Structure formats: structure tokens, C-alpha cells
C-alpha positions as YAML, in Angstrom:
chain: A
units: angstrom
residues:
- id: 1
  name: GLN
  ca: [197.91, -85.60, 135.46]
- id: 2
  name: VAL
  ca: [196.16, -87.02, 132.43]
- id: 3
  name: GLN
  ca: [192.74, -85.60, 131.63]
- id: 4
  name: LEU
  ca: [190.42, -86.63, 128.83]
- id: 5
  name: VAL
  ca: [187.61, -84.36, 127.65]
- id: 6
  name: GLU
  ca: [184.97, -85.60, 125.24]
- id: 7
  name: SER
  ca: [182.87, -83.37, 123.00]
- id: 8
  name: GLY
  ca: [180.61, -83.62, 119.98]
- id: 9
  name: GLY
  ca: [177.61, -85.40, 121.41]
- id: 10
  name: GLY
  ca: [174.06, -84.28, 120.87]
- id: 11
  name: LEU
  ca: [170.69, -85.11, 119.39]
- id: 12
  name: VAL
  ca: [170.64, -86.56, 115.89]
- id: 13
  name: GLN
  ca: [167.98, -88.20, 113.75]
- id: 14
  name: PRO
  ca: [168.25, -91.85, 112.73]
- id: 15
  name: GLY
  ca: [170.57, -92.16, 109.74]
- id: 16
  name: GLY
  ca: [172.50, -89.07, 110.73]
- id: 17
  name: SER
  ca: [176.13, -88.60, 111.66]
- id: 18
  name: LEU
  ca: [178.17, -87.21, 114.54]
- id: 19
  name: ARG
  ca: [181.87, -86.93, 115.22]
- id: 20
  name: LEU
  ca: [183.04, -87.26, 118.79]
- id: 21
  name: SER
  ca: [186.35, -85.83, 119.93]
- id: 22
  name: CYS
  ca: [188.51, -86.74, 122.92]
- id: 23
  name: ALA
  ca: [191.14, -84.16, 123.76]
- id: 24
  name: ALA
  ca: [193.94, -85.38, 126.02]
- id: 25
  name: SER
  ca: [196.07, -83.26, 128.31]
- id: 26
  name: GLY
  ca: [198.87, -84.22, 130.66]
- id: 27
  name: GLY
  ca: [200.31, -86.77, 128.25]
- id: 28
  name: ARG
  ca: [200.85, -87.42, 124.59]
- id: 29
  name: ILE
  ca: [198.39, -89.89, 123.08]
- id: 30
  name: SER
  ca: [201.33, -91.53, 121.32]
- id: 31
  name: SER
  ca: [202.55, -92.64, 124.77]
- id: 32
  name: PHE
  ca: [199.43, -94.65, 125.52]
- id: 33
  name: SER
  ca: [199.27, -98.40, 124.92]
- id: 34
  name: ALA
  ca: [195.66, -98.25, 123.86]
- id: 35
  name: MET
  ca: [192.94, -95.71, 123.23]
- id: 36
  name: GLY
  ca: [189.31, -96.17, 122.56]
- id: 37
  name: TRP
  ca: [185.65, -95.36, 122.96]
- id: 38
  name: TYR
  ca: [183.11, -97.06, 125.18]
- id: 39
  name: ARG
  ca: [179.42, -96.40, 125.65]
- id: 40
  name: GLN
  ca: [176.82, -96.97, 128.29]
- id: 41
  name: ALA
  ca: [173.12, -96.97, 127.54]
- id: 42
  name: PRO
  ca: [170.51, -96.51, 130.28]
- id: 43
  name: GLY
  ca: [170.19, -99.65, 132.36]
- id: 44
  name: LYS
  ca: [173.04, -101.40, 130.55]
- id: 45
  name: GLU
  ca: [176.70, -102.08, 131.25]
- id: 46
  name: ARG
  ca: [179.47, -100.06, 129.67]
- id: 47
  name: GLU
  ca: [180.65, -101.69, 126.44]
- id: 48
  name: LEU
  ca: [183.55, -101.30, 124.07]
- id: 49
  name: VAL
  ca: [182.71, -99.46, 120.85]
- id: 50
  name: ALA
  ca: [186.09, -99.04, 119.15]
- id: 51
  name: ARG
  ca: [189.74, -99.32, 120.07]
- id: 52
  name: MET
  ca: [193.03, -98.33, 118.46]
- id: 53
  name: SER
  ca: [196.58, -99.45, 119.22]
- id: 54
  name: PRO
  ca: [199.61, -97.15, 119.00]
- id: 55
  name: GLY
  ca: [200.48, -98.82, 115.71]
- id: 56
  name: GLY
  ca: [197.10, -97.90, 114.31]
- id: 57
  name: SER
  ca: [195.35, -101.26, 114.31]
- id: 58
  name: THR
  ca: [191.68, -101.02, 115.18]
- id: 59
  name: ASN
  ca: [188.85, -103.19, 116.34]
- id: 60
  name: TYR
  ca: [185.15, -102.49, 116.64]
- id: 61
  name: ALA
  ca: [182.09, -103.89, 118.30]
- id: 62
  name: ASP
  ca: [180.08, -105.95, 115.82]
- id: 63
  name: SER
  ca: [177.14, -103.60, 116.25]
- id: 64
  name: VAL
  ca: [179.08, -100.62, 114.85]
- id: 65
  name: LYS
  ca: [181.33, -102.22, 112.23]
- id: 66
  name: GLY
  ca: [181.04, -100.43, 108.90]
- id: 67
  name: ARG
  ca: [179.35, -97.41, 110.51]
- id: 68
  name: PHE
  ca: [181.86, -96.05, 113.05]
- id: 69
  name: THR
  ca: [185.51, -95.14, 112.54]
- id: 70
  name: ILE
  ca: [188.08, -94.39, 115.21]
- id: 71
  name: SER
  ca: [191.01, -92.16, 114.33]
- id: 72
  name: ARG
  ca: [193.59, -89.93, 115.98]
- id: 73
  name: ASP
  ca: [195.51, -86.75, 115.35]
- id: 74
  name: ASN
  ca: [198.80, -86.87, 117.25]
- id: 75
  name: ALA
  ca: [199.51, -83.21, 116.54]
- id: 76
  name: LYS
  ca: [196.22, -82.21, 118.17]
- id: 77
  name: ASN
  ca: [196.55, -84.91, 120.85]
- id: 78
  name: THR
  ca: [192.99, -85.91, 120.05]
- id: 79
  name: VAL
  ca: [191.14, -89.14, 119.31]
- id: 80
  name: TYR
  ca: [187.97, -89.12, 117.23]
- id: 81
  name: LEU
  ca: [184.97, -91.34, 116.67]
- id: 82
  name: GLN
  ca: [183.13, -90.75, 113.40]
- id: 83
  name: MET
  ca: [179.64, -92.20, 113.67]
- id: 84
  name: ASN
  ca: [177.53, -92.62, 110.53]
- id: 85
  name: SER
  ca: [174.16, -94.20, 109.87]
- id: 86
  name: LEU
  ca: [173.22, -93.75, 113.49]
- id: 87
  name: LYS
  ca: [170.43, -95.87, 114.95]
- id: 88
  name: PRO
  ca: [168.24, -95.33, 118.02]
- id: 89
  name: GLU
  ca: [170.10, -98.19, 119.71]
- id: 90
  name: ASP
  ca: [173.31, -96.13, 119.51]
- id: 91
  name: THR
  ca: [171.83, -93.79, 122.12]
- id: 92
  name: ALA
  ca: [174.21, -93.77, 125.08]
- id: 93
  name: VAL
  ca: [176.82, -91.81, 126.97]
- id: 94
  name: TYR
  ca: [180.09, -92.23, 125.11]
- id: 95
  name: PHE
  ca: [183.34, -92.32, 127.08]
- id: 96
  name: CYS
  ca: [186.90, -91.88, 125.93]
- id: 97
  name: ASN
  ca: [189.39, -94.36, 127.38]
- id: 98
  name: MET
  ca: [193.19, -94.49, 127.31]
- id: 99
  name: VAL
  ca: [195.61, -96.90, 128.92]
- id: 100
  name: ARG
  ca: [199.22, -96.31, 129.88]
- id: 101
  name: ALA
  ca: [201.12, -99.03, 131.71]
- id: 102
  name: THR
  ca: [198.80, -100.17, 134.51]
- id: 103
  name: THR
  ca: [196.65, -97.03, 134.60]
- id: 104
  name: THR
  ca: [193.36, -96.56, 132.80]
- id: 105
  name: TYR
  ca: [192.03, -93.06, 132.20]
- id: 106
  name: TRP
  ca: [188.43, -92.12, 131.48]
- id: 107
  name: GLY
  ca: [186.70, -88.98, 130.36]
- id: 108
  name: LYS
  ca: [183.40, -87.88, 131.87]
- id: 109
  name: GLY
  ca: [181.44, -88.79, 128.77]
- id: 110
  name: THR
  ca: [179.30, -87.11, 126.15]
- id: 111
  name: LEU
  ca: [175.66, -87.96, 125.53]
- id: 112
  name: VAL
  ca: [174.52, -89.12, 122.11]
- id: 113
  name: THR
  ca: [170.79, -89.33, 121.52]
- id: 114
  name: VAL
  ca: [169.46, -90.79, 118.27]
- id: 115
  name: SER
  ca: [165.79, -90.02, 117.89]
- id: 116
  name: SER
  ca: [163.29, -88.64, 115.44]
...
């Protein structure tokens, strides 16, 4: 069974950086048709932050373009989200997401709080 475990969240000041990790077990990330990061802020709907295809093409939400970078390490079976120049509006629970065939897998999320 596929399990996704996020880590790397925490409290950071505006302008700071964090790197989130999503470790997958029960399947190789190279076997997934898509992988990505979503976030959900208090009182708001979950939204796409960044997504990567198996071929390596990426797309980002407009609000994070130029600041966030999604990447993967197939050997470690891990997907990353490098977040720079963080803003208070980036505060949310960040979820890892992977899709294989008709099944979507989610992690439990990691909280990112951007505050001075």
C-alpha cells in the first residue's frame, strides 16, 4: 500500500526558506503519473501549489512562481518542495499528492507558518 509522509514544515519568518519532503513507500515515485504539492489555509479550499510529471515538466500556481521549486530524487523515492521568499499568505498545511492510474494518494500534511 502506498504511503506518503511529509516533513519539513515549521515556523519561519517572512522572507525565509523551508524545504518540504515527501517520502513515498509502497511504490516507486517513477511509477506515478503525477506528483505534486497542495496546500490548505484556514477557512480556504485546498489548492494546487506545484506539480511534476514523470518526464520532469512542472507547473506552479501563479502565487508561488519564481519562489517555489518542486523536485524529486528517484533514488530516495522522495519529492521535495523548496520554498523561498516566504510570505505570511503562504501559511497553510501542505500536502503531498501522487497519482497512479485512477488512484490518488495523499499524505497527512505538514504545517507551514510564516510569521514574525
